[in-house]
C-alpha positions in Angstrom: 8.3 7.5 -12.9 8.9 10.7 -10.8 6.9 11.5 -7.7 3.6 13.0 -8.7 3.2 16.8 -8.1 -0.4 17.2 -9.2 -3.6 15.3 -9.3 -3.3 14.2 -12.9 0.2 12.8 -12.3 -1.0 11.1 -9.1 -3.9 9.3 -10.9 -1.6 8.3 -13.7 1.1 6.9 -11.3 -1.5 5.0 -9.2 -3.1 3.4 -12.3 0.3 2.6 -13.9 1.7 0.9 -10.9 -1.6 -0.8 -10.1 -1.8 -2.3 -13.6 1.9 -3.3 -13.5 1.3 -5.1 -10.2 -1.8 -6.9 -11.4 0.2 -8.0 -14.5 2.9 -9.5 -12.4 0.3 -11.3 -10.3 -1.5 -12.7 -13.3 1.7 -13.9 -14.9 3.2 -15.8 -12.0 4.4 -19.3 -12.7 3.1 -22.3 -10.7 6.5 -22.4 -9.0 6.2 -18.7 -7.9 2.7 -19.4 -6.5 3.7 -22.4 -4.4 7.1 -21.3 -3.0 7.0 -19.1 0.1 8.7 -15.8 0.0 12.2 -16.1 1.6 14.7 -13.4 1.4 16.9 -14.4 4.3 19.9 -15.2 2.1 20.0 -11.6 0.7 22.1 -9.5 3.2 20.7 -6.3 1.5 17.2 -7.1 2.5 17.3 -6.2 6.2 14.0 -4.3 6.6 11.4 -6.2 8.7 9.0 -6.5 5.8 11.4 -8.8 3.9 11.0 -11.3 6.7 7.4 -10.6 7.5 5.6 -11.3 4.2 5.6 -15.0 3.2 3.4 -14.9 0.2 1.3 -12.8 -2.2 -1.6 -12.8 0.2 0.5 -11.1 2.9 1.6 -8.4 0.4 -1.9 -7.8 -0.9 -3.4 -7.6 2.6 -0.7 -5.2 3.7 -1.6 -2.9 0.8 -5.3 -3.3 1.6 -4.8 -2.4 5.2 -3.0 0.8 4.3 -5.8 1.7 1.8 -8.3 1.3 4.7 -6.2 3.5 6.9 -6.3 6.3 4.3 -10.0 5.8 3.6 -10.8 6.0 7.3 -8.5 8.9 7.9 -10.0 11.1 5.1 -13.4 10.9 6.9 -11.9 13.7 9.0 -12.8 15.9 6.0 -16.5 15.0 6.3 -16.9 14.9 10.1 -14.5 17.7 11.1 -12.6 15.4 13.4 -8.8 15.1 13.7 -8.2 11.4 14.0 -4.6 10.3 13.4 -3.7 8.4 10.2 -2.2 5.4 12.0 -4.2 3.0 14.2 -4.7 4.1 17.8 -1.7 3.3 19.9 0.8 3.5 17.0 3.0 6.3 15.7 5.6 6.7 12.9 8.3 5.1 15.1 6.1 2.1 15.9 4.2 1.5 12.7 6.2 -1.6 12.0 4.5 -3.1 15.0 1.2 -2.0 13.5 2.1 -3.8 10.3 2.6 -7.0 12.3 -1.0 -6.5 13.6 -2.1 -6.4 10.0 -0.1 -9.4 9.2 -1.4 -11.6 12.0 -5.1 -10.6 11.5 -5.0 -11.6 7.9 -3.5 -15.0 8.1 -6.8 -16.8 7.6 -7.6 -15.0 4.3 -7.1 -16.8 1.0 -5.0 -15.4 -1.7 -8.1 -15.0 -3.9 -10.0 -13.1 -1.2 -6.9 -10.9 -0.6 -6.8 -10.0 -4.3 -10.5 -9.2 -4.3 -10.1 -7.0 -1.2 -7.1 -5.3 -2.6 -8.8 -4.5 -5.9 -11.9 -3.2 -4.0 -9.9 -1.0 -1.7 -7.9 0.3 -4.6 -11.1 1.3 -6.4 -12.4 3.0 -3.2 -9.1 4.9 -2.8 -9.3 6.1 -6.4 -12.9 7.1 -6.0 -11.9 9.1 -2.9 -9.0 10.7 -4.7 -11.4 11.9 -7.4 -13.3 13.9 -4.8 -10.3 16.1 -3.9 -9.3 19.1 -6.0 -5.7 19.8 -7.0 -5.5 22.5 -4.3 -6.8 20.2 -1.6 -4.4 17.4 -2.6 -1.2 19.4 -3.0 -1.4 22.4 -0.7 0.5 21.9 2.5 -1.7 22.6 5.6 -4.9 22.8 3.4 -6.4 20.4 6.0 -5.1 21.1 9.5 -5.5 17.4 10.5 -2.9 16.4 7.9 -0.2 17.9 10.1 1.6 20.4 7.9 1.9 18.1 4.9 -0.4 17.6 2.0 -3.0 14.9 1.7 -1.7 14.1 -1.8 1.5 12.7 -0.2 -0.6 10.1 1.6 -2.4 9.1 -1.6 1.0 8.7 -3.2 2.3 6.6 -0.3 -0.7 4.2 -0.3 -0.9 3.8 -4.1 2.0 4.3 -6.5 4.8 4.2 -3.9 3.4 1.2 -2.1 2.6 -0.6 -5.3 6.2 -0.1 -6.4 7.3 -1.6 -3.1 5.0 -4.7 -3.8 6.3 -5.0 -7.4 9.9 -5.0 -6.1 9.1 -7.7 -3.6 7.3 -9.9 -6.1 10.2 -9.5 -8.6 12.7 -10.4 -5.9 10.6 -13.5 -5.2 10.6 -14.4 -8.9 14.4 -14.3 -8.9 14.5 -16.6 -5.9 12.3 -19.1 -7.7 14.7 -19.2 -10.7 17.7 -20.1 -8.6 
C-alpha cells in the first residue's frame, strides 16, 4: 500500500493496517503467546526496538503512547498553543530514550488491558482524524505549530506506518516460534 496522499487514502490505510494487526493478534498460537520476543540472533535487526519489546503488550503500549502523543498535540489546534509533538525534554534525536520511558511505565499493564487501551486510542485518533479537512491534513504549513510539514504525515506515522511496523515485528516473532 502506497503512502496516503489524501484523507480518504489515509483513513483506508489506517483501517486496513489496523484490521490486519488485530487479525494477527487474534490468530496467535499458544506458543506465540507464551514465548518472549527475542530477535538477538538476527543480525539485521539492530534497531533498539528489536531489543526493547519483549511481548505483544510492549508493542501495543508503544502504539498507544504514540496515539496519545498525537491526540495531545492536536489540542494545539483548539487552544492556539504551540506545544511540541514529543514529550517535554525529548527531540527527534532522543526519541528512542522517550520510547524507553513508555516501555518502563507500562510494564505493569496486562496484555488484555494493553489491547483495550490500544483499541480505544485508535478509535480516538480516527475520530480526531475525521475532524480535519483534506486541506488541513495535507497542506504543508497549514498549522504553523506543525513545523513546515503537514499534520497528515503525523496521522500516517502513528496509524498505518506504525501498525505496519507492529505487524512486521509480530510476524518476525511468529517465525522465531516456528524454529
